[in-house]
C-alpha positions as CSV (number, residue, x, y, z in Angstrom):
1,X,0.0,-0.1,0.0
2,X,2.9,2.4,0.8
3,X,4.4,1.8,-2.7
4,X,1.1,2.9,-4.3
5,X,1.0,6.0,-2.4
6,X,4.7,6.7,-3.0
7,X,4.1,6.3,-6.7
8,X,1.2,8.7,-6.6
9,X,3.4,11.2,-4.8
10,X,6.1,10.8,-7.4
11,X,3.7,11.4,-10.2
12,X,2.3,14.4,-8.6
13,X,5.8,15.9,-8.1
14,X,6.7,15.2,-11.7
15,X,3.5,16.9,-12.8
16,X,4.2,19.9,-10.7
17,X,7.8,20.1,-12.0
18,X,6.6,19.7,-15.6
19,X,3.9,22.3,-15.1
20,X,6.4,24.8,-13.6
21,X,8.8,24.2,-16.5
22,X,6.2,24.6,-19.1
23,X,5.1,27.9,-17.4
24,X,8.6,29.1,-17.3
25,X,9.0,28.4,-21.0
26,X,5.6,30.1,-21.9
27,X,6.6,33.2,-19.8
28,X,9.9,33.4,-21.5
29,X,8.3,33.1,-24.9
30,X,5.8,35.8,-24.1
31,X,8.5,38.1,-22.9
32,X,10.8,37.5,-26.1
33,X,7.8,37.9,-28.3
34,X,6.7,41.2,-26.6
35,X,10.3,42.6,-27.0
36,X,10.5,41.6,-30.6
37,X,7.1,43.3,-31.3
38,X,8.1,46.3,-29.4
39,X,11.4,46.6,-31.2
40,X,9.6,46.3,-34.6
41,X,7.0,48.8,-33.6
42,X,9.6,51.4,-32.6
43,X,12.1,50.8,-35.4
44,X,9.9,49.2,-38.2
45,X,9.9,52.3,-40.3
46,X,13.6,53.1,-39.9
47,X,15.8,53.1,-43.0
48,X,18.5,50.4,-42.0
49,X,20.6,51.0,-45.0
50,X,21.5,54.6,-43.9
51,X,22.2,53.5,-40.3
52,X,24.4,50.7,-41.5
53,X,26.4,53.0,-43.7
54,X,26.9,55.5,-40.7
55,X,28.0,52.5,-38.6
56,X,30.5,51.5,-41.2
57,X,32.0,54.9,-41.5
58,X,32.2,55.1,-37.8
59,X,34.0,51.8,-37.6
60,X,36.3,52.9,-40.4
61,X,37.2,56.1,-38.4
62,X,37.7,54.0,-35.1
63,X,39.9,51.6,-37.0
64,X,42.1,54.4,-38.4
65,X,42.5,56.0,-35.0
66,X,43.3,52.7,-33.4
67,X,45.8,51.7,-36.1
68,X,47.5,55.1,-35.6
69,X,47.6,54.7,-31.8
70,X,49.0,51.1,-31.7
71,X,51.5,51.8,-34.6
72,X,54.9,51.9,-33.0
């Protein structure tokens, strides 16, 4: 009789653990989806080509300055 009760307790504990893991995964998915949709809403109409060109030119200037500093 004790073995049957022990098995039921084990199944209940496994169910609680599985439910908790499922809830954590669901909450994480909702947060990630919310962040992606917020980012898209804020920056969806931004022209990325201009920003990428500005970033490339900035990195080029930084590269020139660093190569001048570390050249001995």
